[in-house]
VOGULO-303912 format. One record per residue: residue number from 1; residue in one letter; x, y negated, z of N, C-alpha, C in turn. Coordinates in steps of 0.2 Angstrom, whole numbers, padded with zeros to 4 digits, always signed. Each point is the difference from the previous one (the first is absolute). Layout:
<pts>
<pt NUM "a" <X Y Z> <X Y Z> <X Y Z>>
...
</pts>
This chain:
<pts>
<pt 1 "m" <+0159 -0005 -0053> <-0006 -0004 -0001> <-0006 +0003 +0003>>
<pt 2 "t" <-0004 -0004 +0004> <-0006 +0003 +0003> <-0006 +0000 -0005>>
<pt 3 "t" <-0004 +0005 +0000> <-0006 +0000 -0004> <-0006 -0002 +0004>>
<pt 4 "t" <-0004 -0004 -0003> <-0006 -0002 +0003> <-0006 +0001 -0004>>
<pt 5 "g" <+0000 +0004 -0005> <-0005 +0000 -0005> <-0007 +0003 +0003>>
<pt 6 "a" <+0001 +0005 +0004> <-0006 +0003 +0003> <-0003 -0005 +0005>>
<pt 7 "q" <+0004 -0003 +0004> <-0002 -0005 +0005> <-0004 -0006 -0004>>
<pt 8 "d" <+0003 -0002 -0005> <-0002 -0006 -0004> <-0007 +0002 -0003>>
<pt 9 "i" <-0002 +0006 -0002> <-0006 +0001 -0003> <-0005 +0001 +0006>>
<pt 10 "a" <+0002 +0003 +0005> <-0005 +0000 +0006> <-0002 -0007 +0003>>
<pt 11 "t" <+0006 -0004 +0000> <-0001 -0007 +0003> <-0005 -0004 -0005>>
<pt 12 "g" <+0001 +0001 -0006> <-0003 -0004 -0005> <-0008 +0002 +0000>>
<pt 13 "l" <-0001 +0006 +0000> <-0007 +0003 +0000> <-0003 -0002 +0007>>
<pt 14 "l" <+0003 +0000 +0005> <-0002 -0002 +0007> <-0002 -0007 +0000>>
<pt 15 "s" <+0004 -0004 -0003> <-0001 -0007 +0000> <-0006 -0002 -0004>>
<pt 16 "i" <-0002 +0004 -0005> <-0006 -0001 -0003> <-0006 +0002 +0004>>
<pt 17 "l" <+0001 +0005 +0004> <-0006 +0003 +0004> <-0001 -0005 +0006>>
<pt 18 "n" <+0006 -0003 +0003> <-0001 -0005 +0005> <-0003 -0006 -0002>>
<pt 19 "t" <+0001 -0002 -0006> <-0003 -0006 -0003> <-0008 +0001 +0000>>
<pt 20 "y" <-0001 +0006 -0003> <-0007 +0001 +0000> <-0004 +0001 +0007>>
<pt 21 "k" <+0004 +0003 +0004> <-0002 +0001 +0007> <-0002 -0007 +0004>>
<pt 22 "t" <+0005 -0005 -0001> <-0001 -0006 +0003> <-0006 -0003 -0003>>
<pt 23 "a" <-0002 +0000 -0006> <-0006 -0003 -0003> <-0006 +0004 +0001>>
<pt 24 "n" <+0001 +0007 +0002> <-0006 +0004 +0001> <+0001 +0004 +0006>>
<pt 25 "p" <+0000 -0003 +0006> <+0002 +0004 +0006> <-0005 +0006 +0002>>
<pt 26 "t" <-0006 -0001 -0002> <-0005 +0005 +0002> <+0000 +0006 -0005>>
<pt 27 "l" <+0002 -0001 -0006> <+0001 +0005 -0005> <+0006 +0004 +0000>>
<pt 28 "l" <+0005 -0003 +0003> <+0007 +0003 +0001> <+0003 -0002 +0006>>
<pt 29 "r" <+0000 +0004 +0005> <+0002 -0001 +0007> <+0008 +0001 +0001>>
<pt 30 "k" <+0002 +0005 -0003> <+0007 +0002 +0001> <+0004 +0002 -0006>>
<pt 31 "t" <+0006 -0001 -0001> <+0004 +0002 -0005> <+0006 +0004 +0002>>
<pt 32 "w" <+0003 +0004 -0004> <+0005 +0004 +0002> <+0005 +0001 -0006>>
<pt 33 "p" <+0007 +0000 +0001> <+0004 +0001 -0005> <+0001 +0008 -0002>>
<pt 34 "e" <-0003 +0004 +0004> <-0001 +0007 -0002> <-0006 +0003 +0004>>
<pt 35 "r" <-0001 +0006 -0001> <-0006 +0003 +0003> <+0000 +0000 +0007>>
<pt 36 "p" <-0005 -0002 +0004> <+0000 +0000 +0007> <-0002 +0007 +0003>>
<pt 37 "s" <+0002 +0001 +0006> <-0002 +0007 +0003> <-0007 +0000 +0001>>
<pt 38 "a" <-0003 -0005 +0001> <-0008 +0000 +0002> <-0003 -0006 -0004>>
<pt 39 "f" <-0006 +0001 -0001> <-0004 -0005 -0003> <-0005 -0004 +0005>>
<pt 40 "s" <+0003 -0002 +0005> <-0005 -0002 +0006> <-0002 -0008 -0002>>
<pt 41 "e" <+0004 -0003 -0004> <-0002 -0007 -0001> <-0002 -0001 -0007>>
<pt 42 "n" <-0005 +0003 -0002> <-0003 -0001 -0007> <-0005 -0005 +0000>>
<pt 43 "p" <-0001 -0003 -0006> <+0003 +0002 -0006> <+0008 -0002 +0000>>
<pt 44 "l" <+0004 +0004 -0003> <+0007 -0001 -0001> <+0002 +0002 -0007>>
<pt 45 "a" <+0007 -0002 -0001> <+0003 +0002 -0006> <+0007 +0001 +0001>>
<pt 46 "y" <+0003 +0005 -0004> <+0007 +0002 +0001> <+0003 +0001 -0007>>
<pt 47 "v" <+0006 -0001 +0000> <+0004 +0001 -0006> <+0004 +0007 +0000>>
<pt 48 "d" <+0000 +0003 -0006> <+0003 +0006 -0001> <+0005 +0000 -0006>>
<pt 49 "l" <+0006 +0000 +0001> <+0004 -0001 -0006> <+0000 +0006 -0005>>
<pt 50 "g" <-0003 +0006 +0002> <-0001 +0005 -0005> <+0007 +0003 -0002>>
<pt 51 "p" <+0000 +0005 -0004> <+0006 +0003 -0002> <+0005 -0005 -0004>>
<pt 52 "e" <+0006 +0001 +0001> <+0006 -0004 -0004> <+0004 +0004 -0004>>
<pt 53 "r" <+0000 -0002 -0006> <+0005 +0003 -0005> <+0006 -0004 -0001>>
<pt 54 "v" <+0006 +0003 +0000> <+0006 -0004 +0000> <+0004 +0003 -0006>>
<pt 55 "l" <+0003 -0005 -0004> <+0003 +0002 -0006> <+0007 -0004 +0001>>
<pt 56 "h" <+0006 +0004 -0001> <+0006 -0003 +0000> <+0003 +0000 -0007>>
<pt 57 "t" <+0003 -0006 -0002> <+0004 -0001 -0006> <+0006 -0003 +0002>>
<pt 58 "s" <+0004 -0001 -0005> <+0007 -0003 +0002> <-0001 -0007 +0002>>
<pt 59 "g" <+0001 -0002 +0006> <-0001 -0006 +0003> <-0006 -0003 +0002>>
<pt 60 "t" <-0006 +0004 -0001> <-0006 -0001 +0003> <-0004 +0005 +0003>>
<pt 61 "r" <-0004 -0001 +0004> <-0005 +0005 +0003> <-0007 -0003 -0001>>
<pt 62 "q" <-0004 +0004 -0003> <-0007 -0003 -0001> <-0005 +0004 +0005>>
<pt 63 "r" <-0003 -0004 +0004> <-0005 +0003 +0005> <-0007 -0001 -0002>>
<pt 64 "t" <-0004 +0005 -0001> <-0007 -0001 -0002> <-0005 +0002 +0005>>
<pt 65 "f" <-0004 -0004 +0002> <-0005 +0001 +0006> <-0007 +0000 -0003>>
<pt 66 "t" <-0005 +0004 +0002> <-0007 +0000 -0001> <-0004 -0002 +0006>>
<pt 67 "p" <+0000 -0006 +0003> <-0003 -0001 +0006> <-0007 +0000 +0000>>
<pt 68 "t" <-0003 +0001 +0006> <-0007 -0001 +0001> <-0002 -0004 +0006>>
<pt 69 "v" <-0006 -0003 +0000> <-0002 -0003 +0006> <-0007 +0003 +0002>>
<pt 70 "t" <-0001 +0003 +0006> <-0006 +0003 +0002> <-0004 -0005 +0005>>
<pt 71 "y" <-0006 -0001 -0002> <-0004 -0004 +0004> <-0005 +0005 +0004>>
<pt 72 "v" <+0000 +0000 +0007> <-0004 +0005 +0004> <-0006 -0004 +0003>>
<pt 73 "s" <-0006 +0002 +0000> <-0005 -0003 +0004> <-0004 +0006 +0003>>
<pt 74 "s" <-0007 -0001 +0001> <-0004 +0005 +0004> <-0006 +0001 -0004>>
<pt 75 "f" <-0004 +0005 +0002> <-0006 +0001 -0004> <-0006 -0004 +0002>>
<pt 76 "g" <+0001 -0005 +0004> <-0006 -0004 +0002> <-0004 -0003 -0005>>
<pt 77 "e" <-0006 -0002 +0001> <-0004 -0003 -0005> <+0003 -0007 -0003>>
<pt 78 "k" <+0003 -0004 +0004> <+0003 -0006 -0002> <+0006 +0001 -0004>>
<pt 79 "d" <+0004 +0005 +0002> <+0006 +0002 -0003> <-0001 +0002 -0007>>
<pt 80 "i" <-0005 +0003 -0002> <-0001 +0002 -0007> <+0000 -0006 -0005>>
<pt 81 "g" <-0004 -0005 +0002> <+0000 -0006 -0004> <+0007 -0004 +0000>>
<pt 82 "n" <+0003 +0000 +0006> <+0006 -0003 +0000> <+0006 +0003 -0004>>
<pt 83 "r" <-0001 +0007 -0001> <+0005 +0003 -0004> <+0000 -0003 -0007>>
<pt 84 "n" <-0006 -0001 -0003> <+0000 -0003 -0006> <+0003 -0007 +0000>>
<pt 85 "l" <-0001 -0004 +0005> <+0003 -0007 +0000> <+0008 +0001 +0001>>
<pt 86 "v" <+0002 +0004 +0004> <+0007 +0001 +0001> <+0003 +0003 -0007>>
<pt 87 "r" <-0003 +0004 -0003> <+0002 +0003 -0006> <+0002 -0006 -0005>>
<pt 88 "d" <-0005 -0004 -0001> <+0000 -0006 -0005> <+0006 -0004 +0003>>
<pt 89 "g" <-0001 -0002 +0006> <+0005 -0005 +0003> <+0007 +0002 +0000>>
<pt 90 "l" <+0002 +0007 +0002> <+0007 +0002 +0000> <+0002 +0000 -0008>>
<pt 91 "l" <-0004 +0002 -0004> <+0002 +0001 -0007> <+0002 -0007 -0003>>
<pt 92 "d" <-0004 -0005 +0002> <+0002 -0007 -0002> <+0006 -0002 +0004>>
<pt 93 "a" <+0001 +0002 +0006> <+0006 -0002 +0004> <+0006 +0003 -0003>>
<pt 94 "f" <+0000 +0006 -0002> <+0006 +0004 -0003> <+0001 -0003 -0007>>
<pt 95 "t" <-0005 -0002 -0004> <+0001 -0003 -0006> <+0003 -0006 +0000>>
<pt 96 "a" <-0002 -0004 +0005> <+0004 -0007 +0001> <+0007 +0001 +0003>>
<pt 97 "g" <+0001 +0005 +0003> <+0007 +0001 +0003> <+0004 +0004 -0004>>
<pt 98 "v" <-0001 +0001 -0007> <+0004 +0004 -0004> <+0007 -0001 +0000>>
<pt 99 "s" <+0003 -0006 +0002> <+0007 -0002 +0000> <+0002 -0001 +0007>>
<pt 100 "v" <-0003 +0003 +0005> <+0002 -0002 +0007> <+0007 +0003 +0002>>
<pt 101 "i" <+0002 +0005 -0004> <+0006 +0004 +0001> <+0005 -0003 -0005>>
<pt 102 "s" <+0005 -0003 +0002> <+0005 -0003 -0005> <+0003 +0006 -0004>>
<pt 103 "g" <+0000 -0002 -0007> <+0003 +0005 -0005> <-0005 +0006 -0002>>
<pt 104 "m" <-0006 +0000 +0003> <-0005 +0005 -0001> <-0007 -0002 -0002>>
<pt 105 "k" <-0003 +0004 -0003> <-0007 -0002 -0001> <-0004 +0006 +0003>>
<pt 106 "i" <-0005 -0002 +0004> <-0004 +0006 +0003> <-0007 -0001 -0003>>
<pt 107 "i" <-0003 +0005 -0003> <-0006 +0000 -0004> <-0004 +0005 +0003>>
<pt 108 "v" <-0006 -0001 +0002> <-0005 +0005 +0002> <-0003 +0003 -0006>>
<pt 109 "t" <+0001 +0007 +0000> <-0003 +0004 -0006> <-0006 +0004 +0001>>
<pt 110 "d" <-0001 +0002 +0007> <-0006 +0004 +0002> <-0002 -0002 +0007>>
<pt 111 "v" <-0007 +0000 +0001> <-0003 +0000 +0006> <-0004 +0006 +0001>>
<pt 112 "t" <+0001 +0004 +0005> <-0003 +0006 +0001> <-0003 +0001 +0007>>
<pt 113 "p" <-0007 +0000 +0000> <-0003 +0001 +0007> <+0001 +0008 +0002>>
<pt 114 "s" <+0001 +0000 +0006> <+0002 +0007 +0003> <-0002 +0000 +0007>>
<pt 115 "e" <+0003 +0005 +0004> <-0001 +0001 +0007> <+0006 +0003 +0003>>
<pt 116 "e" <+0002 -0002 +0006> <+0006 +0002 +0003> <-0002 +0003 +0007>>
<pt 117 "t" <+0002 +0006 +0002> <-0001 +0003 +0007> <+0006 -0001 +0004>>
<pt 118 "v" <-0001 -0002 +0006> <+0005 -0001 +0005> <-0002 +0004 +0006>>
<pt 119 "v" <+0005 +0004 +0003> <-0001 +0004 +0006> <+0004 -0004 +0006>>
<pt 120 "n" <-0004 -0001 +0005> <+0002 -0003 +0006> <+0005 +0005 +0003>>
<pt 121 "p" <+0006 -0002 +0001> <+0005 +0005 +0003> <-0002 +0002 +0007>>
<pt 122 "s" <-0003 -0005 +0004> <-0001 +0002 +0007> <-0006 +0004 +0001>>
<pt 123 "t" <-0005 -0001 -0004> <-0007 +0003 +0001> <-0001 +0006 -0005>>
<pt 124 "g" <+0004 +0000 -0006> <-0001 +0004 -0005> <-0006 -0001 -0005>>
<pt 125 "t" <-0004 -0006 +0002> <-0006 -0001 -0004> <+0002 -0003 -0007>>
<pt 126 "a" <-0004 +0002 -0005> <+0002 -0003 -0006> <-0006 -0005 -0002>>
<pt 127 "s" <+0002 -0005 -0003> <-0004 -0006 -0002> <+0001 -0001 -0008>>
<pt 128 "t" <-0005 -0001 -0004> <+0001 -0001 -0007> <-0002 -0008 -0001>>
<pt 129 "y" <+0004 -0003 -0004> <-0001 -0007 -0002> <-0001 -0001 -0007>>
<pt 130 "p" <-0004 -0004 -0003> <+0000 -0002 -0007> <+0006 -0004 -0002>>
<pt 131 "t" <+0003 +0001 -0005> <+0005 -0004 -0002> <+0000 -0003 -0008>>
<pt 132 "l" <+0003 -0005 -0001> <+0002 -0002 -0007> <+0007 +0000 -0001>>
<pt 133 "i" <+0002 +0004 -0005> <+0007 +0000 -0002> <+0002 -0004 -0006>>
<pt 134 "f" <+0004 -0005 +0001> <+0002 -0004 -0005> <+0007 +0003 -0003>>
<pt 135 "t" <+0000 +0002 -0006> <+0007 +0002 -0003> <+0003 -0005 -0005>>
<pt 136 "f" <+0006 +0000 +0001> <+0004 -0005 -0004> <+0004 +0003 -0005>>
<pt 137 "a" <+0001 -0003 -0006> <+0004 +0002 -0005> <+0007 +0001 +0003>>
<pt 138 "e" <+0004 +0003 -0004> <+0007 +0001 +0003> <+0004 -0006 +0001>>
<pt 139 "a" <+0003 -0001 +0006> <+0004 -0005 +0002> <+0007 +0002 -0001>>
<pt 140 "i" <+0003 -0003 -0005> <+0007 +0002 -0002> <+0005 -0005 +0002>>
<pt 141 "l" <+0005 +0002 +0004> <+0005 -0004 +0003> <+0007 +0003 -0003>>
<pt 142 "l" <+0004 -0005 -0004> <+0006 +0002 -0002> <+0006 -0003 +0004>>
<pt 143 "e" <+0004 +0004 +0003> <+0005 -0002 +0004> <+0007 +0001 -0003>>
<pt 144 "g" <+0005 -0005 +0001> <+0007 +0002 -0002> <+0003 +0004 +0005>>
<pt 145 "r" <+0004 +0005 -0002> <+0004 +0004 +0005> <+0007 +0001 -0002>>
<pt 146 "s" <+0004 +0002 +0005> <+0007 +0002 -0002> <+0001 +0007 +0001>>
<pt 147 "l" <+0004 +0003 -0004> <+0001 +0008 +0000> <+0006 +0001 +0005>>
</pts>
């Protein structure tokens, strides 16, 4: 049996981001299923599945993820006001998409403003970007397995 739990979570969260991006192309230009190597097309957002805990019992395997979505913008004057619009808009989008992943509920539990620094590998130049990190309650997937 092939396992697709991690792919399903990433695809579900990316689906919500892409729906938001379609409705708000100036507020979100690019989406990624995982962290991109560069932030050249911001504002952007990416999915991080976070750590995974695995519990094996007789006949089942329980996989518990704590995913995040990170929104990355810039420090420009216009971007400061837009971050608040995106914060509210993505929170609404994630709340509406609570059941986008079959058999799971994804629920935002925290929104954390932060910053992320990226080093350009060819020039060695570091750039810092403001971020909003959306953290989701544990996504639990119960799979049947054979011993």
